[in-house]
N, CA, C and O atoms as a Maestro MAE file, in Angstrom:
{
 s_m_m2io_version
 :::
 2.0.0
}

f_m_ct {
 s_m_title
 :::
 protein
 m_atom[332] {
  # First column is atom index #
  i_m_mmod_type
  r_m_x_coord
  r_m_y_coord
  r_m_z_coord
  i_m_residue_number
  s_m_chain_name
  s_m_pdb_residue_name
  s_m_pdb_atom_name
  i_m_atomic_number
  :::
  1 25 1.921 24.876 -81.127 1 A "MET " " N  " 7
  2 3 0.810 24.722 -81.717 1 A "MET " " CA " 6
  3 2 0.049 24.763 -80.488 1 A "MET " " C  " 6
  4 15 0.235 23.808 -79.733 1 A "MET " " O  " 8
  5 25 -0.923 25.827 -80.048 2 A "PHE " " N  " 7
  6 3 -1.972 25.573 -79.092 2 A "PHE " " CA " 6
  7 2 -1.244 25.060 -77.705 2 A "PHE " " C  " 6
  8 15 -1.980 24.754 -76.767 2 A "PHE " " O  " 8
  9 25 0.191 24.959 -77.553 3 A "GLY " " N  " 7
  10 3 0.471 24.459 -76.193 3 A "GLY " " CA " 6
  11 2 0.478 23.044 -76.309 3 A "GLY " " C  " 6
  12 15 0.537 22.416 -75.252 3 A "GLY " " O  " 8
  13 25 0.426 22.373 -77.444 4 A "ILE " " N  " 7
  14 3 0.474 20.903 -77.579 4 A "ILE " " CA " 6
  15 2 2.010 20.452 -77.963 4 A "ILE " " C  " 6
  16 15 2.480 20.719 -79.069 4 A "ILE " " O  " 8
  17 25 2.747 19.747 -76.957 5 A "LYS " " N  " 7
  18 3 3.995 19.245 -77.435 5 A "LYS " " CA " 6
  19 2 3.918 17.753 -78.016 5 A "LYS " " C  " 6
  20 15 3.276 16.789 -77.599 5 A "LYS " " O  " 8
  21 25 4.921 17.895 -79.294 6 A "ILE " " N  " 7
  22 3 4.945 16.298 -79.705 6 A "ILE " " CA " 6
  23 2 5.697 15.249 -78.801 6 A "ILE " " C  " 6
  24 15 6.759 15.643 -78.318 6 A "ILE " " O  " 8
  25 25 5.340 14.124 -78.543 7 A "ILE " " N  " 7
  26 3 5.903 13.144 -77.559 7 A "ILE " " CA " 6
  27 2 6.512 11.814 -78.605 7 A "ILE " " C  " 6
  28 15 5.996 10.850 -79.170 7 A "ILE " " O  " 8
  29 25 7.959 12.413 -78.481 8 A "THR " " N  " 7
  30 3 8.918 11.346 -78.580 8 A "THR " " CA " 6
  31 2 8.239 9.824 -78.760 8 A "THR " " C  " 6
  32 15 7.385 9.401 -77.981 8 A "THR " " O  " 8
  33 25 8.682 9.165 -79.753 9 A "THR " " N  " 7
  34 3 8.471 7.721 -79.753 9 A "THR " " CA " 6
  35 2 9.109 7.051 -78.469 9 A "THR " " C  " 6
  36 15 8.485 6.213 -77.817 9 A "THR " " O  " 8
  37 25 10.489 7.500 -78.117 10 A "LYS " " N  " 7
  38 3 10.797 6.645 -76.875 10 A "LYS " " CA " 6
  39 2 9.865 7.088 -75.268 10 A "LYS " " C  " 6
  40 15 9.282 6.441 -74.399 10 A "LYS " " O  " 8
  41 25 10.124 8.405 -75.505 11 A "LYS " " N  " 7
  42 3 9.206 8.812 -74.218 11 A "LYS " " CA " 6
  43 2 7.484 8.211 -74.215 11 A "LYS " " C  " 6
  44 15 7.134 7.531 -73.250 11 A "LYS " " O  " 8
  45 25 6.677 8.450 -75.117 12 A "TRP " " N  " 7
  46 3 5.602 7.795 -75.733 12 A "TRP " " CA " 6
  47 2 5.643 6.182 -74.909 12 A "TRP " " C  " 6
  48 15 4.833 5.807 -74.061 12 A "TRP " " O  " 8
  49 25 6.770 5.438 -75.416 13 A "ASN " " N  " 7
  50 3 7.053 3.995 -74.800 13 A "ASN " " CA " 6
  51 2 6.875 3.659 -73.288 13 A "ASN " " C  " 6
  52 15 6.359 2.680 -72.748 13 A "ASN " " O  " 8
  53 25 7.603 5.044 -72.648 14 A "GLN " " N  " 7
  54 3 7.983 4.802 -71.562 14 A "GLN " " CA " 6
  55 2 6.594 5.261 -70.476 14 A "GLN " " C  " 6
  56 15 6.397 4.774 -69.363 14 A "GLN " " O  " 8
  57 25 5.798 6.252 -71.112 15 A "LEU " " N  " 7
  58 3 4.409 6.197 -70.594 15 A "LEU " " CA " 6
  59 2 3.470 5.181 -70.688 15 A "LEU " " C  " 6
  60 15 2.684 4.837 -69.805 15 A "LEU " " O  " 8
  61 25 3.623 4.594 -72.102 16 A "THR " " N  " 7
  62 3 2.410 3.347 -72.270 16 A "THR " " CA " 6
  63 2 3.010 2.384 -71.048 16 A "THR " " C  " 6
  64 15 2.268 2.198 -70.084 16 A "THR " " O  " 8
  65 25 4.188 1.833 -71.059 17 A "SER " " N  " 7
  66 3 4.736 1.170 -70.030 17 A "SER " " CA " 6
  67 2 4.549 1.250 -68.883 17 A "SER " " C  " 6
  68 15 4.684 0.199 -68.257 17 A "SER " " O  " 8
  69 25 4.197 2.400 -68.169 18 A "GLU " " N  " 7
  70 3 4.108 2.800 -66.608 18 A "GLU " " CA " 6
  71 2 3.041 2.743 -66.888 18 A "GLU " " C  " 6
  72 15 2.528 2.075 -65.990 18 A "GLU " " O  " 8
  73 25 2.185 3.055 -67.689 19 A "CYS " " N  " 7
  74 3 0.439 3.274 -67.558 19 A "CYS " " CA " 6
  75 2 0.412 1.618 -67.742 19 A "CYS " " C  " 6
  76 15 -0.168 1.155 -66.760 19 A "CYS " " O  " 8
  77 25 0.744 0.787 -68.457 20 A "SER " " N  " 7
  78 3 0.708 -0.849 -67.883 20 A "SER " " CA " 6
  79 2 0.904 -1.290 -66.418 20 A "SER " " C  " 6
  80 15 0.127 -1.890 -65.675 20 A "SER " " O  " 8
  81 25 2.277 -0.783 -66.183 21 A "LYS " " N  " 7
  82 3 2.253 -1.262 -65.294 21 A "LYS " " CA " 6
  83 2 1.160 -1.127 -63.770 21 A "LYS " " C  " 6
  84 15 0.733 -1.976 -62.989 21 A "LYS " " O  " 8
  85 25 1.013 0.294 -63.854 22 A "LEU " " N  " 7
  86 3 -0.086 0.757 -63.038 22 A "LEU " " CA " 6
  87 2 -1.391 0.338 -63.011 22 A "LEU " " C  " 6
  88 15 -2.047 0.385 -61.971 22 A "LEU " " O  " 8
  89 25 -1.978 -0.199 -64.388 23 A "ALA " " N  " 7
  90 3 -3.111 -0.737 -64.311 23 A "ALA " " CA " 6
  91 2 -3.476 -2.047 -63.882 23 A "ALA " " C  " 6
  92 15 -4.536 -2.473 -63.423 23 A "ALA " " O  " 8
  93 25 -2.230 -2.679 -64.158 24 A "ILE " " N  " 7
  94 3 -1.868 -4.100 -63.459 24 A "ILE " " CA " 6
  95 2 -1.945 -3.800 -61.976 24 A "ILE " " C  " 6
  96 15 -2.618 -4.491 -61.210 24 A "ILE " " O  " 8
  97 25 -1.486 -3.119 -61.728 25 A "THR " " N  " 7
  98 3 -1.149 -2.814 -59.940 25 A "THR " " CA " 6
  99 2 -2.312 -2.385 -59.500 25 A "THR " " C  " 6
  100 15 -2.645 -2.511 -58.322 25 A "THR " " O  " 8
  101 25 -2.998 -1.873 -60.342 26 A "ASN " " N  " 7
  102 3 -4.030 -1.204 -60.231 26 A "ASN " " CA " 6
  103 2 -5.519 -2.430 -59.951 26 A "ASN " " C  " 6
  104 15 -6.300 -2.245 -59.017 26 A "ASN " " O  " 8
  105 25 -5.689 -3.760 -61.052 27 A "VAL " " N  " 7
  106 3 -6.551 -5.234 -60.922 27 A "VAL " " CA " 6
  107 2 -5.766 -5.572 -59.682 27 A "VAL " " C  " 6
  108 15 -6.635 -5.788 -58.838 27 A "VAL " " O  " 8
  109 25 -4.807 -5.703 -59.226 28 A "GLU " " N  " 7
  110 3 -4.276 -6.595 -58.223 28 A "GLU " " CA " 6
  111 2 -4.970 -5.834 -56.925 28 A "GLU " " C  " 6
  112 15 -5.776 -6.447 -56.225 28 A "GLU " " O  " 8
  113 25 -4.578 -4.351 -56.624 29 A "LEU " " N  " 7
  114 3 -5.465 -4.228 -55.639 29 A "LEU " " CA " 6
  115 2 -6.609 -4.005 -55.448 29 A "LEU " " C  " 6
  116 15 -7.040 -3.766 -54.319 29 A "LEU " " O  " 8
  117 25 -7.477 -4.039 -56.695 30 A "SER " " N  " 7
  118 3 -8.688 -4.296 -56.803 30 A "SER " " CA " 6
  119 2 -9.038 -5.687 -56.186 30 A "SER " " C  " 6
  120 15 -9.701 -5.826 -55.159 30 A "SER " " O  " 8
  121 25 -8.461 -6.805 -57.011 31 A "LYS " " N  " 7
  122 3 -8.831 -8.111 -56.550 31 A "LYS " " CA " 6
  123 2 -8.323 -8.278 -54.906 31 A "LYS " " C  " 6
  124 15 -9.107 -8.966 -54.253 31 A "LYS " " O  " 8
  125 25 -7.367 -7.859 -54.287 32 A "GLN " " N  " 7
  126 3 -7.000 -7.679 -52.776 32 A "GLN " " CA " 6
  127 2 -8.170 -7.480 -51.984 32 A "GLN " " C  " 6
  128 15 -8.560 -8.212 -51.074 32 A "GLN " " O  " 8
  129 25 -9.004 -5.821 -52.645 33 A "ASN " " N  " 7
  130 3 -10.064 -5.126 -51.881 33 A "ASN " " CA " 6
  131 2 -10.958 -6.007 -52.036 33 A "ASN " " C  " 6
  132 15 -11.434 -6.134 -50.908 33 A "ASN " " O  " 8
  133 25 -11.612 -6.858 -52.883 34 A "ALA " " N  " 7
  134 3 -12.484 -7.511 -53.037 34 A "ALA " " CA " 6
  135 2 -12.433 -9.045 -51.830 34 A "ALA " " C  " 6
  136 15 -13.287 -9.427 -51.029 34 A "ALA " " O  " 8
  137 25 -11.333 -9.501 -52.096 35 A "LEU " " N  " 7
  138 3 -11.065 -10.276 -51.026 35 A "LEU " " CA " 6
  139 2 -11.199 -9.917 -49.623 35 A "LEU " " C  " 6
  140 15 -12.022 -10.380 -48.833 35 A "LEU " " O  " 8
  141 25 -10.096 -8.842 -49.343 36 A "GLN " " N  " 7
  142 3 -11.093 -7.939 -47.736 36 A "GLN " " CA " 6
  143 2 -12.194 -7.873 -47.424 36 A "GLN " " C  " 6
  144 15 -12.813 -8.183 -46.406 36 A "GLN " " O  " 8
  145 25 -12.529 -7.302 -48.663 37 A "ALA " " N  " 7
  146 3 -14.081 -7.210 -48.398 37 A "ALA " " CA " 6
  147 2 -15.320 -8.103 -47.763 37 A "ALA " " C  " 6
  148 15 -16.236 -7.928 -46.958 37 A "ALA " " O  " 8
  149 25 -14.589 -9.616 -48.958 38 A "LYS " " N  " 7
  150 3 -15.558 -10.683 -49.039 38 A "LYS " " CA " 6
  151 2 -15.180 -11.513 -47.108 38 A "LYS " " C  " 6
  152 15 -15.998 -12.028 -46.345 38 A "LYS " " O  " 8
  153 25 -13.743 -11.321 -46.924 39 A "THR " " N  " 7
  154 3 -13.501 -11.770 -45.720 39 A "THR " " CA " 6
  155 2 -14.219 -11.058 -44.678 39 A "THR " " C  " 6
  156 15 -14.723 -11.643 -43.720 39 A "THR " " O  " 8
  157 25 -14.271 -9.817 -44.852 40 A "ILE " " N  " 7
  158 3 -14.787 -8.608 -43.754 40 A "ILE " " CA " 6
  159 2 -16.308 -9.111 -43.116 40 A "ILE " " C  " 6
  160 15 -16.756 -9.109 -41.969 40 A "ILE " " O  " 8
  161 25 -16.942 -9.595 -44.611 41 A "MET " " N  " 7
  162 3 -18.686 -9.683 -44.637 41 A "MET " " CA " 6
  163 2 -18.632 -11.246 -43.899 41 A "MET " " C  " 6
  164 15 -19.526 -11.320 -43.056 41 A "MET " " O  " 8
  165 25 -17.986 -12.249 -43.977 42 A "GLU " " N  " 7
  166 3 -17.622 -13.389 -43.694 42 A "GLU " " CA " 6
  167 2 -17.317 -13.241 -41.814 42 A "GLU " " C  " 6
  168 15 -17.873 -13.916 -40.947 42 A "GLU " " O  " 8
  169 25 -16.902 -12.805 -41.731 43 A "LEU " " N  " 7
  170 3 -16.452 -12.334 -40.144 43 A "LEU " " CA " 6
  171 2 -17.479 -11.791 -39.422 43 A "LEU " " C  " 6
  172 15 -17.901 -12.073 -38.300 43 A "LEU " " O  " 8
  173 25 -17.865 -10.873 -40.322 44 A "THR " " N  " 7
  174 3 -19.445 -9.779 -39.927 44 A "THR " " CA " 6
  175 2 -20.194 -11.230 -39.609 44 A "THR " " C  " 6
  176 15 -20.352 -11.480 -38.414 44 A "THR " " O  " 8
  177 25 -20.604 -12.077 -40.445 45 A "GLY " " N  " 7
  178 3 -21.529 -13.316 -40.471 45 A "GLY " " CA " 6
  179 2 -21.463 -13.806 -39.009 45 A "GLY " " C  " 6
  180 15 -22.375 -13.625 -38.203 45 A "GLY " " O  " 8
  181 25 -20.136 -14.535 -38.697 46 A "GLU " " N  " 7
  182 3 -19.607 -15.131 -37.749 46 A "GLU " " CA " 6
  183 2 -19.684 -14.361 -36.636 46 A "GLU " " C  " 6
  184 15 -20.201 -15.108 -35.805 46 A "GLU " " O  " 8
  185 25 -19.398 -12.903 -35.925 47 A "VAL " " N  " 7
  186 3 -20.056 -12.149 -35.174 47 A "VAL " " CA " 6
  187 2 -21.327 -12.251 -35.085 47 A "VAL " " C  " 6
  188 15 -21.631 -11.928 -33.937 47 A "VAL " " O  " 8
  189 25 -22.184 -12.512 -35.646 48 A "ARG " " N  " 7
  190 3 -23.531 -12.174 -35.631 48 A "ARG " " CA " 6
  191 2 -23.795 -13.739 -35.189 48 A "ARG " " C  " 6
  192 15 -24.481 -13.895 -34.179 48 A "ARG " " O  " 8
  193 25 -23.539 -14.349 -35.542 49 A "VAL " " N  " 7
  194 3 -23.897 -16.010 -34.927 49 A "VAL " " CA " 6
  195 2 -23.405 -16.034 -33.978 49 A "VAL " " C  " 6
  196 15 -24.075 -16.702 -33.190 49 A "VAL " " O  " 8
  197 25 -22.295 -15.551 -33.432 50 A "LEU " " N  " 7
  198 3 -22.132 -16.006 -32.028 50 A "LEU " " CA " 6
  199 2 -22.526 -15.119 -31.344 50 A "LEU " " C  " 6
  200 15 -22.536 -15.617 -30.218 50 A "LEU " " O  " 8
  201 25 -22.925 -13.935 -31.253 51 A "ASN " " N  " 7
  202 3 -23.842 -12.770 -30.590 51 A "ASN " " CA " 6
  203 2 -25.224 -13.581 -30.321 51 A "ASN " " C  " 6
  204 15 -25.834 -13.704 -29.260 51 A "ASN " " O  " 8
  205 25 -25.565 -14.157 -31.762 52 A "SER " " N  " 7
  206 3 -27.324 -14.945 -31.326 52 A "SER " " CA " 6
  207 2 -26.660 -15.973 -30.052 52 A "SER " " C  " 6
  208 15 -26.905 -15.774 -28.862 52 A "SER " " O  " 8
  209 25 -25.935 -16.900 -30.473 53 A "LYS " " N  " 7
  210 3 -25.415 -18.079 -29.525 53 A "LYS " " CA " 6
  211 2 -25.214 -17.270 -28.162 53 A "LYS " " C  " 6
  212 15 -25.877 -17.628 -27.188 53 A "LYS " " O  " 8
  213 25 -24.547 -16.461 -28.076 54 A "ILE " " N  " 7
  214 3 -24.285 -15.750 -26.293 54 A "ILE " " CA " 6
  215 2 -26.013 -15.216 -26.059 54 A "ILE " " C  " 6
  216 15 -26.558 -15.296 -24.958 54 A "ILE " " O  " 8
  217 25 -26.564 -14.790 -27.042 55 A "LEU " " N  " 7
  218 3 -27.839 -14.548 -26.274 55 A "LEU " " CA " 6
  219 2 -28.809 -15.719 -26.031 55 A "LEU " " C  " 6
  220 15 -29.583 -15.642 -25.076 55 A "LEU " " O  " 8
  221 25 -28.815 -16.748 -26.797 56 A "LEU " " N  " 7
  222 3 -29.976 -17.890 -26.511 56 A "LEU " " CA " 6
  223 2 -29.114 -18.611 -25.147 56 A "LEU " " C  " 6
  224 15 -29.890 -19.226 -24.416 56 A "LEU " " O  " 8
  225 25 -27.987 -18.633 -24.790 57 A "GLU " " N  " 7
  226 3 -27.322 -19.291 -23.796 57 A "GLU " " CA " 6
  227 2 -27.561 -18.330 -22.654 57 A "GLU " " C  " 6
  228 15 -27.687 -18.693 -21.484 57 A "GLU " " O  " 8
  229 25 -27.605 -17.320 -22.994 58 A "GLU " " N  " 7
  230 3 -28.079 -16.326 -21.737 58 A "GLU " " CA " 6
  231 2 -29.378 -16.485 -20.989 58 A "GLU " " C  " 6
  232 15 -29.656 -16.574 -19.793 58 A "GLU " " O  " 8
  233 25 -30.200 -16.492 -22.301 59 A "SER " " N  " 7
  234 3 -31.483 -17.194 -22.042 59 A "SER " " CA " 6
  235 2 -32.007 -17.887 -21.560 59 A "SER " " C  " 6
  236 15 -33.124 -17.747 -21.061 59 A "SER " " O  " 8
  237 25 -31.117 -19.150 -21.582 60 A "ILE " " N  " 7
  238 3 -31.534 -20.518 -21.206 60 A "ILE " " CA " 6
  239 2 -30.837 -20.481 -19.924 60 A "ILE " " C  " 6
  240 15 -31.244 -21.274 -19.075 60 A "ILE " " O  " 8
  241 25 -29.521 -19.442 -19.513 61 A "ASN " " N  " 7
  242 3 -29.307 -19.743 -18.008 61 A "ASN " " CA " 6
  243 2 -30.008 -19.106 -17.263 61 A "ASN " " C  " 6
  244 15 -30.085 -19.424 -16.076 61 A "ASN " " O  " 8
  245 25 -30.779 -17.915 -17.842 62 A "ASP " " N  " 7
  246 3 -31.982 -16.892 -17.268 62 A "ASP " " CA " 6
  247 2 -32.850 -18.079 -16.306 62 A "ASP " " C  " 6
  248 15 -32.799 -18.217 -15.084 62 A "ASP " " O  " 8
  249 25 -33.771 -18.986 -17.459 63 A "ASP " " N  " 7
  250 3 -34.519 -19.750 -17.509 63 A "ASP " " CA " 6
  251 2 -33.959 -21.005 -16.327 63 A "ASP " " C  " 6
  252 15 -34.563 -21.241 -15.281 63 A "ASP " " O  " 8
  253 25 -33.148 -21.456 -16.610 64 A "LEU " " N  " 7
  254 3 -32.465 -22.597 -15.665 64 A "LEU " " CA " 6
  255 2 -32.784 -22.001 -14.140 64 A "LEU " " C  " 6
  256 15 -33.416 -22.612 -13.278 64 A "LEU " " O  " 8
  257 25 -32.176 -20.605 -13.998 65 A "GLN " " N  " 7
  258 3 -31.567 -20.117 -12.754 65 A "GLN " " CA " 6
  259 2 -33.141 -20.049 -12.303 65 A "GLN " " C  " 6
  260 15 -33.335 -21.047 -11.609 65 A "GLN " " O  " 8
  261 25 -34.154 -19.400 -12.396 66 A "LYS " " N  " 7
  262 3 -35.544 -19.595 -12.274 66 A "LYS " " CA " 6
  263 2 -35.864 -20.552 -12.053 66 A "LYS " " C  " 6
  264 15 -35.966 -20.457 -10.830 66 A "LYS " " O  " 8
  265 25 -36.178 -21.658 -12.320 67 A "ARG " " N  " 7
  266 3 -36.504 -23.286 -12.062 67 A "ARG " " CA " 6
  267 2 -35.640 -23.394 -10.887 67 A "ARG " " C  " 6
  268 15 -36.274 -23.918 -9.971 67 A "ARG " " O  " 8
  269 25 -34.300 -23.069 -10.518 68 A "ILE " " N  " 7
  270 3 -33.649 -23.789 -9.330 68 A "ILE " " CA " 6
  271 2 -34.079 -22.564 -8.612 68 A "ILE " " C  " 6
  272 15 -34.245 -22.884 -7.435 68 A "ILE " " O  " 8
  273 25 -34.237 -21.786 -8.723 69 A "ASN " " N  " 7
  274 3 -34.765 -21.008 -7.700 69 A "ASN " " CA " 6
  275 2 -36.244 -21.336 -7.036 69 A "ASN " " C  " 6
  276 15 -36.655 -21.440 -5.880 69 A "ASN " " O  " 8
  277 25 -36.725 -21.426 -8.104 70 A "GLN " " N  " 7
  278 3 -38.415 -22.038 -7.852 70 A "GLN " " CA " 6
  279 2 -38.476 -23.470 -6.982 70 A "GLN " " C  " 6
  280 15 -39.333 -23.860 -6.189 70 A "GLN " " O  " 8
  281 25 -37.103 -24.168 -7.486 71 A "LYS " " N  " 7
  282 3 -37.482 -25.728 -6.843 71 A "LYS " " CA " 6
  283 2 -36.751 -25.252 -5.373 71 A "LYS " " C  " 6
  284 15 -37.403 -25.400 -4.339 71 A "LYS " " O  " 8
  285 25 -35.439 -24.703 -5.319 72 A "TYR " " N  " 7
  286 3 -35.027 -24.601 -3.937 72 A "TYR " " CA " 6
  287 2 -35.173 -23.263 -3.489 72 A "TYR " " C  " 6
  288 15 -34.087 -22.754 -3.769 72 A "TYR " " O  " 8
  289 25 -35.774 -22.531 -3.039 73 A "PRO " " N  " 7
  290 3 -36.090 -21.438 -2.705 73 A "PRO " " CA " 6
  291 2 -35.012 -21.054 -1.622 73 A "PRO " " C  " 6
  292 15 -34.848 -21.874 -0.719 73 A "PRO " " O  " 8
  293 25 -34.175 -19.773 -1.608 74 A "LYS " " N  " 7
  294 3 -33.729 -19.263 -0.573 74 A "LYS " " CA " 6
  295 2 -34.188 -19.311 0.828 74 A "LYS " " C  " 6
  296 15 -35.353 -19.062 1.139 74 A "LYS " " O  " 8
  297 25 -33.425 -19.578 1.530 75 A "LYS " " N  " 7
  298 3 -34.501 -19.658 3.043 75 A "LYS " " CA " 6
  299 2 -33.813 -18.112 3.524 75 A "LYS " " C  " 6
  300 15 -32.706 -17.608 3.331 75 A "LYS " " O  " 8
  301 25 -34.938 -17.688 4.175 76 A "PRO " " N  " 7
  302 3 -34.385 -16.320 5.145 76 A "PRO " " CA " 6
  303 2 -33.590 -16.515 5.984 76 A "PRO " " C  " 6
  304 15 -33.769 -17.379 6.842 76 A "PRO " " O  " 8
  305 25 -32.485 -15.730 5.932 77 A "THR " " N  " 7
  306 3 -31.332 -15.541 7.063 77 A "THR " " CA " 6
  307 2 -31.986 -15.052 7.786 77 A "THR " " C  " 6
  308 15 -32.915 -14.320 7.443 77 A "THR " " O  " 8
  309 25 -31.565 -15.428 9.495 78 A "ASN " " N  " 7
  310 3 -31.629 -14.418 10.590 78 A "ASN " " CA " 6
  311 2 -30.606 -13.297 10.652 78 A "ASN " " C  " 6
  312 15 -29.472 -13.760 10.781 78 A "ASN " " O  " 8
  313 25 -30.629 -12.440 10.620 79 A "LYS " " N  " 7
  314 3 -29.713 -11.316 10.367 79 A "LYS " " CA " 6
  315 2 -28.968 -11.355 11.889 79 A "LYS " " C  " 6
  316 15 -27.745 -11.345 12.031 79 A "LYS " " O  " 8
  317 25 -29.966 -11.401 13.017 80 A "ARG " " N  " 7
  318 3 -29.792 -11.043 14.282 80 A "ARG " " CA " 6
  319 2 -28.944 -12.159 14.845 80 A "ARG " " C  " 6
  320 15 -28.567 -12.065 16.013 80 A "ARG " " O  " 8
  321 25 -28.614 -13.200 14.121 81 A "LEU " " N  " 7
  322 3 -27.690 -14.491 14.077 81 A "LEU " " CA " 6
  323 2 -26.598 -14.460 13.931 81 A "LEU " " C  " 6
  324 15 -25.849 -15.056 14.705 81 A "LEU " " O  " 8
  325 25 -26.083 -13.654 12.737 82 A "LYS " " N  " 7
  326 3 -25.248 -13.676 12.096 82 A "LYS " " CA " 6
  327 2 -24.311 -12.434 12.777 82 A "LYS " " C  " 6
  328 15 -24.936 -11.461 13.199 82 A "LYS " " O  " 8
  329 25 -23.188 -12.434 12.868 83 A "ARG " " N  " 7
  330 3 -22.521 -11.713 13.518 83 A "ARG " " CA " 6
  331 2 -21.180 -11.467 13.094 83 A "ARG " " C  " 6
  332 15 -20.453 -10.719 13.748 83 A "ARG " " O  " 8
  :::
 }
 m_bond[331] {
  # First column is bond index #
  i_m_from
  i_m_to
  i_m_order
  :::
  1 1 2 1
  2 2 3 1
  3 3 4 2
  4 3 5 1
  5 5 6 1
  6 6 7 1
  7 7 8 2
  8 7 9 1
  9 9 10 1
  10 10 11 1
  11 11 12 2
  12 11 13 1
  13 13 14 1
  14 14 15 1
  15 15 16 2
  16 15 17 1
  17 17 18 1
  18 18 19 1
  19 19 20 2
  20 19 21 1
  21 21 22 1
  22 22 23 1
  23 23 24 2
  24 23 25 1
  25 25 26 1
  26 26 27 1
  27 27 28 2
  28 27 29 1
  29 29 30 1
  30 30 31 1
  31 31 32 2
  32 31 33 1
  33 33 34 1
  34 34 35 1
  35 35 36 2
  36 35 37 1
  37 37 38 1
  38 38 39 1
  39 39 40 2
  40 39 41 1
  41 41 42 1
  42 42 43 1
  43 43 44 2
  44 43 45 1
  45 45 46 1
  46 46 47 1
  47 47 48 2
  48 47 49 1
  49 49 50 1
  50 50 51 1
  51 51 52 2
  52 51 53 1
  53 53 54 1
  54 54 55 1
  55 55 56 2
  56 55 57 1
  57 57 58 1
  58 58 59 1
  59 59 60 2
  60 59 61 1
  61 61 62 1
  62 62 63 1
  63 63 64 2
  64 63 65 1
  65 65 66 1
  66 66 67 1
  67 67 68 2
  68 67 69 1
  69 69 70 1
  70 70 71 1
  71 71 72 2
  72 71 73 1
  73 73 74 1
  74 74 75 1
  75 75 76 2
  76 75 77 1
  77 77 78 1
  78 78 79 1
  79 79 80 2
  80 79 81 1
  81 81 82 1
  82 82 83 1
  83 83 84 2
  84 83 85 1
  85 85 86 1
  86 86 87 1
  87 87 88 2
  88 87 89 1
  89 89 90 1
  90 90 91 1
  91 91 92 2
  92 91 93 1
  93 93 94 1
  94 94 95 1
  95 95 96 2
  96 95 97 1
  97 97 98 1
  98 98 99 1
  99 99 100 2
  100 99 101 1
  101 101 102 1
  102 102 103 1
  103 103 104 2
  104 103 105 1
  105 105 106 1
  106 106 107 1
  107 107 108 2
  108 107 109 1
  109 109 110 1
  110 110 111 1
  111 111 112 2
  112 111 113 1
  113 113 114 1
  114 114 115 1
  115 115 116 2
  116 115 117 1
  117 117 118 1
  118 118 119 1
  119 119 120 2
  120 119 121 1
  121 121 122 1
  122 122 123 1
  123 123 124 2
  124 123 125 1
  125 125 126 1
  126 126 127 1
  127 127 128 2
  128 127 129 1
  129 129 130 1
  130 130 131 1
  131 131 132 2
  132 131 133 1
  133 133 134 1
  134 134 135 1
  135 135 136 2
  136 135 137 1
  137 137 138 1
  138 138 139 1
  139 139 140 2
  140 139 141 1
  141 141 142 1
  142 142 143 1
  143 143 144 2
  144 143 145 1
  145 145 146 1
  146 146 147 1
  147 147 148 2
  148 147 149 1
  149 149 150 1
  150 150 151 1
  151 151 152 2
  152 151 153 1
  153 153 154 1
  154 154 155 1
  155 155 156 2
  156 155 157 1
  157 157 158 1
  158 158 159 1
  159 159 160 2
  160 159 161 1
  161 161 162 1
  162 162 163 1
  163 163 164 2
  164 163 165 1
  165 165 166 1
  166 166 167 1
  167 167 168 2
  168 167 169 1
  169 169 170 1
  170 170 171 1
  171 171 172 2
  172 171 173 1
  173 173 174 1
  174 174 175 1
  175 175 176 2
  176 175 177 1
  177 177 178 1
  178 178 179 1
  179 179 180 2
  180 179 181 1
  181 181 182 1
  182 182 183 1
  183 183 184 2
  184 183 185 1
  185 185 186 1
  186 186 187 1
  187 187 188 2
  188 187 189 1
  189 189 190 1
  190 190 191 1
  191 191 192 2
  192 191 193 1
  193 193 194 1
  194 194 195 1
  195 195 196 2
  196 195 197 1
  197 197 198 1
  198 198 199 1
  199 199 200 2
  200 199 201 1
  201 201 202 1
  202 202 203 1
  203 203 204 2
  204 203 205 1
  205 205 206 1
  206 206 207 1
  207 207 208 2
  208 207 209 1
  209 209 210 1
  210 210 211 1
  211 211 212 2
  212 211 213 1
  213 213 214 1
  214 214 215 1
  215 215 216 2
  216 215 217 1
  217 217 218 1
  218 218 219 1
  219 219 220 2
  220 219 221 1
  221 221 222 1
  222 222 223 1
  223 223 224 2
  224 223 225 1
  225 225 226 1
  226 226 227 1
  227 227 228 2
  228 227 229 1
  229 229 230 1
  230 230 231 1
  231 231 232 2
  232 231 233 1
  233 233 234 1
  234 234 235 1
  235 235 236 2
  236 235 237 1
  237 237 238 1
  238 238 239 1
  239 239 240 2
  240 239 241 1
  241 241 242 1
  242 242 243 1
  243 243 244 2
  244 243 245 1
  245 245 246 1
  246 246 247 1
  247 247 248 2
  248 247 249 1
  249 249 250 1
  250 250 251 1
  251 251 252 2
  252 251 253 1
  253 253 254 1
  254 254 255 1
  255 255 256 2
  256 255 257 1
  257 257 258 1
  258 258 259 1
  259 259 260 2
  260 259 261 1
  261 261 262 1
  262 262 263 1
  263 263 264 2
  264 263 265 1
  265 265 266 1
  266 266 267 1
  267 267 268 2
  268 267 269 1
  269 269 270 1
  270 270 271 1
  271 271 272 2
  272 271 273 1
  273 273 274 1
  274 274 275 1
  275 275 276 2
  276 275 277 1
  277 277 278 1
  278 278 279 1
  279 279 280 2
  280 279 281 1
  281 281 282 1
  282 282 283 1
  283 283 284 2
  284 283 285 1
  285 285 286 1
  286 286 287 1
  287 287 288 2
  288 287 289 1
  289 289 290 1
  290 290 291 1
  291 291 292 2
  292 291 293 1
  293 293 294 1
  294 294 295 1
  295 295 296 2
  296 295 297 1
  297 297 298 1
  298 298 299 1
  299 299 300 2
  300 299 301 1
  301 301 302 1
  302 302 303 1
  303 303 304 2
  304 303 305 1
  305 305 306 1
  306 306 307 1
  307 307 308 2
  308 307 309 1
  309 309 310 1
  310 310 311 1
  311 311 312 2
  312 311 313 1
  313 313 314 1
  314 314 315 1
  315 315 316 2
  316 315 317 1
  317 317 318 1
  318 318 319 1
  319 319 320 2
  320 319 321 1
  321 321 322 1
  322 322 323 1
  323 323 324 2
  324 323 325 1
  325 325 326 1
  326 326 327 1
  327 327 328 2
  328 327 329 1
  329 329 330 1
  330 330 331 1
  331 331 332 2
  :::
 }
}
């Protein structure tokens, strides 16, 4: 009748059981994906914080180096004396 087969009760129960197992697996995978996405977002935030700290330290180091150079300027060297 229009290409539709009658599914036996045994086969129907097997299909239902398989669908239930797949649904449970899908839910577990969805939970894992959500946890991994959260972890990735947390790590991304940590990387941003660390990058900001590095930039701040580089800026401080540059300022300190400028102060040192102003306080203790490099003496010109006589290239003729160096051999």
